[in-house]
N, C-alpha and C positions, 0 to 999 in steps of 0.2 A: 750592472754588477753581475758577475757570473754566479749561477746557482751552484750550491754544493751538492754534488750528485751522490755522495757516499751512502746516504741512508737507504737508497733503493738498490744498493749493490749487495750481493751475497758476501759473507765473510771470506769464504775460501777462494783463494786465487785472485782477489781483487784488492786494489789499492784505494785508500780513501783520499780524496782531494783535500788540500789544506783548508783550514778554517779561514774564510775570507772575512776580514774585519767588517767590511761593509757588504753584507750578503743578504739576499732576500729570503724571507720566509714564505714558503708556498705550501699552504696546508688546506686542502679542500675536505671539509667534513660534512657529514649529513647533519641535519638539524637535531635528530635524536642523539647523535654522538656529542654534539655541542652541549646539549642540555645535560647529558651524563657527566661531561667533563666539569661543567660548572657545579653541579650538585655534589659530585663525588670527589674529584681530584682537588679542586681549588681549596676547599676548606682544610686540606692536609698540608698546605704550603706555609712556610714561614713568612710572616709579614702580611698574610691575608691574600685574597684573590687579586689577580691582575686582570683588569677589564679594559678593553680598548676598542677603538673604531677608527675607520678612515673614510675617505671619500669613496665614491662608487667606482673606483678604477683599480680594483685589486690592490689594496694597500699592502705595503711590505715594511718589515722592521729590519733594522741593522743592529749588529753587535760589533762593538769596537772597544777594546780595552782603554785606549787613550781618551776617546770621546766620553765614554761612561765615567771614567775616573775624573776627567776634568770637570764635567757637569756636577758630579757629586761633591767635588772639592769646593766649587763655588756655591753650591746649594746648602751644604752642611751648616754654616753659620745661621742661615735663615731658618732651617728646620729647628735648630737648637733654640733660637729666639722665640719660635712658635710653640715651644714645649713638646716638640715631636722628636722621637728617637730617630736619628738619621738612618739607622740600619733598617728601620721598619718601612721606609719609603722605597717602593720599586720605581726605577726610572727606565723608561723605554723610549727609543728613538724611532719615529715613523718616517720612512723614506718617501716623503711627498713634498712637492714644491710649494704647497699651500703654507701660508703663514698662520700657524695655529699652535696652541698648547691647551691641554685640558687635564683634569683629574677625574678619575672614575673608580667606582668600586672600592672606595676606601682610600688608603694612603698610596695611591699609584699615580705617578706623574708622567704624562706623555708629551713629548716635544717633537715637532715636525722639523725635518731637515731644512725646510723652507724658512722656518723661524730662525734656526741657528745660523743660516747663511745670510739672512737679511737684517738681523740685529747688527747695529753698527759697532757695538762695543759690549764689553762684559756688563757694564752698568745696565744697559737695556735688557739683556738676557736675565740678569739677576732680578730686575724689576718684575719681569714676567713670572719668574719662579716664585718670587715673594707673593705676588697676587694669587697664583694657583695654590700656594701653601695656605693662604688665607681661606680659600674654599675648604681645604682639608680640615684645618683647625676649627673653622666655623661650623662644621657638620652639615654643610650644604648638600652633601651627596645623599643624605638620608631621603631627600625628596625624590630620589630616583625610584623608590618603591611606588610612590603615587603616580609618577609618570608611566611606570610600567603598566598600571591599570588602564591608562588612557590610550596607550599606543598598542600596536600589534606585538604581542608577546613573542611570536615567532620571529618577527623582524628584528626585535631588540636582541633576542638571543643570538640570531645569526650574525647581525652586524656588530653588536657591541660586546656581548659576552663571549661568543665563540672565539673571537680573535684573541681574547685575553689568555686563553690556554696556550696559544701558539707562542705568545711572548714569554709566558712562564716557562715553557719547555726549553727556551734558549736554543731551539733547533733551527738552524739556518736553512734547513731543507723542508721544513713542514710548510704546508700550504695554508691559505686563508680563503674562506668561502667568498665567492664573488658577491659584491655588493649590488643589490638591485635597488631600483628607485624607491620602492616602498620601504626598504630597510634604511636607506639614507634618510628618509623623512623621520622614521622612528628614532634613528640615532640622534638627530638634531633635537627632537622633542625631549629626549632623555638628557642630553648633555647641556642644553642651553640653560643658563642661569637667568634669574630675574634681574632687573636693574637694581633692585634693593640688595640682592646678594652680591652683585658686582661692586656696588659702592662699599658694602661691608668688607669685601675682600680687599678693596683698595685701601681702606683705613687700616686693616690688619697688616697689609704689606708695608705701609708707611711706618707703622709702629715697630715692625721687625727690623726694618732698615735703620731706624733711629736707635733701637736697642743695640744693634751691631756697631753703630757709629758710621754708617755709610750714607752718602747722599742719595736721595730719590730722584736725582736729575735724569738718570737713564729711564726710569719708569715714566716720568712726566714726558720725556721726549718721545718715547715709544707710543704712548697714548695719543699725544698730539699729532703724530704722523698718521695714526689710524682714524682720528676724529673725522676727517673729511670723507671717510668711507660711508658715514651715515647718510650723506647726501646722495649717494649712488643707488641705483636700483638694487634690490636685494640679491639678484642673481649675479651681480658684478662685484659685490663686496668680498673682501678677503674672508677666509674661513673663520678667522679669529673673531671678527665682528659678528658673524652669524651665530656663534655660540656664546659670545660675551657682549651683550648689548652695551654700546658705548654712547654716551651723550656728552655734549659740550660741558654740562654741569659737572660731570665726573672729572673731566680733564681739568676744569678750573679748580675743583676741590683739591685735586692732587697738587696742582701748581701752588695754591695758597698754603697748603701744608709744607711744601718744599720751601717756600719763601720764609716761613717762620721757624723752620727747623734749624737747630744749632749745628747740624751736620751737613747743611746744604752745600758747603764747599769741601766736603770730605769725600773724595772719590773712593771707589772700591780699590782694593790692593792692585798694584801694577802687575803682580804675578798673575792675577785673574785676567787682566787684559791680554797678557801673553797667551794664557790658556785659550781664551776666546779666539784670538787670531789664528792659533794653530788648528783649532777645531774647524773654523771656516776654511782655512787653506786645505785641510785634509779632505773635507767634504767636496770642495771644488775639484780637487785632483781626482777623486774617485768617481764622482757623479758626472762631471763634465770635463773630462781630461783635455779635449781639444780646446775648449774655451779657456781652461786654466793655463794652457801653454801660451795662449794669446795674452791673457791677463797678466801673468807673471813673467816678466822679462828675463831672458837668460843672462842678462848683464846685471841684474839686481843682486847685490851682495847680501841682502837681508835673508836671514836664515829661514823665515817663514815662507818667503817666495821660493827659495831653493827647495824647501820641503814640498810645497805644492807641485813644483815642476818635476821633482823626482817621482812623486806618486803618479802624476799624469803620464810621464814617460813610461813607467811600468804598466799603467793601465792600457796604454796604446801598444804595448808589446815591444817597445824599444828598449830591450833589456840591456844591451851593450852600453847604452847611455845612462840608463836608470841606476845600475849597480855602482858605477863610479860616483854618481851624484849622491847616492845613499852613503857610500863610504866617506864622502866629504862631510856629510851631516854627522856621522858618527865621530869623525875626527874633531869636529867642532864641539860636540857634546857626547863624550864617550860614556857618560853615565845615564844617558837617556834610554830607558828600556824600549821605547816605542820605535826608535830608529833601528835598534837591533831586531825588533820584531818585524819591521818592514823588510829588512834584508832577508831574514829567515823566510818570510812569506814569498818573496820574489824567487828565491832559490828553490824552495819546495815546489812551487807551482811550475817551475821550469825543470823539474825532475832532477835537480841537483840536491838530492836528499841528504847525503852525507855532509855536504857543505852547509846545509841549512841548520844542522843541529847546533853548531857552536853559537850562532847569533841568537837562536831561540833560547839556548841555555843561559846565555848572558842576560837576555831580557828577563828571564825568571829570577835570576840571581839579583837583579836590580829591583824587581817588583814581585816578590814571592807571594804576596797576597792575591795576585790576579789569577783567578781561575781560568780565564780565557787564554792567558799566556801559557799556563801549564798545559792546557788542552793542546795547544799548538806544538809545544815541545814533545808531549807524549805521542802525538801523531807522527812527528818527524822520527822519533825513535822506532815506532812500529813500521813506518814506511821504509826505513833503512834495511829491513830484512835481517838485521843482525840479532841472532838469538840472545846474545849477552845484554841487549838493550831492552828486552821484554820486561824484565823486573823493574828497570828504571822507568819505563812507560807506566807500569802499574802504580808505582809510587807517585808519579806526577798526577795520574788520574785520581788516585785516592785523595791527594791534597786538593785537587780542583773540585772534588765533589762537594766540599763545604760551601762553595759559591755557586756551583753549577749543577746541583743535584737533580734539577728537572730538565737538564739538557739531554735530549735523545742522542746527540752526537757523542757525548761523554760515555753513555752506556753502550753505544755501538763499539767504541774503542775499547771499553772495558771487556766486552764480549770477545773482541779479537785477542786481547791480551790473555784472558783466561783460556781461550781456545788454544793459543800457542803453548800455554803451560800444561795443556792436557786435562784441565779440570772441566769436564762437561757439565757438571752440576752448576758451577758458578757461571759458566758460559750461558746456560739456559736462564739462570737468574738475571744476568745482565741484559739478555735479550728481552726478558719480560719487562724489565724497567724501561728499556728503550721503547717497546711497543706501547707501554702505558703513557710515556711522555709524548708519543706521537698520536695518542688518541685512538689506538687500535686495540680495543678490549679483547677481541677474540684471539688475536695473536698473543696478547699479554696473558690471557687465561691458559692457552696451550703451553707457553713457555714456563709459566710459573708452576703449572702442574708437573711438567718434566723436572723442573728444578726441585720441587718438593719430593719427588720420588728418588732423586739421585743424591741429594745433600743429606748430611747427618741430621737426624731429628734434633731439634733444639738449637742448631747452629744459627748464627745471625742471618745467613743467606736463606736458610729454611724458614725462619720466622718471617722474614720480609716477603718471601715468596707466598706465604699464606696470606699476608696483607694484600699483596697485589692480586691474588686470586679472588679475594672477597670484593675488592674494588672493581675488578674486571667483570665479575658476575653482576654487580649492581649496574654497571654501565650497560651491559648487554640487556639487562631487564628494562632499562630506560629506553633502549633502542626499540625493543619489541613493544 
């Protein structure tokens, strides 16, 4: 997946590349800066801090409106059954082939693309989500403070906590500190649950599924497939087993509960199965386009197969074939916002900016609550170079800010919009927000100081600039 290069570019005379739905986060931070981000920035965020970790191979995160929307749709009934406000749960997708999922730092759920692609149906994925929700509801993450005392604090901060700020920023250009072997050991020490906690999470998951009226057959099938992993050497087990101790007793307990459940023959909604199929197909097309073109036959009339092929063709640069394939998808489902988004992305990336505006605009009309879609439309407006669209871009960015307030890309586009409108004070303020989201306290301090001087005293931008200044000074103090 191509990195988004816009963050490192100057505002003047440069174009921003489009937001790539499946894009890597690359954020390299000093340990001191990571600590500062955890201590200062994260407590200010809605829904609590986001903490994450990956394997020792430069983990990356993806942002995609369709995948995030689909997973949240499937997970929301489980969250409600657990007594958790769905809006308080952060969901992040880690782009790694490992089969794994975990929760960390509170109500934060992390799913690996390997898990999404290898679960065979929505029932299996929902079973995993229900299990992880059991850890959240059971308060199992409190034990992380004890683990912190036993492992290397620096390793945990660098591997587990530091990455969380990158996810929170929503910035597809930010980097992640390279994972060293010692950090990987510390991460597993922190994230691994005990067998007792795993059993408790299983029982909680079963109760959530029963409360919703869905069968736990998928959960049982997923655990049964993993059970044989316990017989393998530790270094050959899938990541899920390393952080979620699994025993045959656990598998049998879940199966017994399934056998006596009144909902054992009640599958999850068929609409969820379709969501799962499309998520898998989309990931296949983006992550392994050549393999996707082999897997999904050009003669297959199934819409999901056609979707995967259209994405794969675009990812391989075969635009002349990809665009007609996308148009056929839109003809089949004219009210699908993600098909319009895909067309806009392909056009924008191939510098057909004016042509990209209409499909992006239609995507936003169909799903106005998506901050990511609004960001893409705003970027297309700004990329067009049409002065009359600057105000339209600013309106989309303002609307997107409710969901993407920690996105450095949003604030970079905000700065560009304010700059074109000639408001240097608000431009400096937006650049200060961008620097803060990227974990650059010195630049945030410089820009917030500029904004404070230029903006009217007591105005919203002036007040927020003061807040940024205080946060940046605290971060710098932690660095020193």
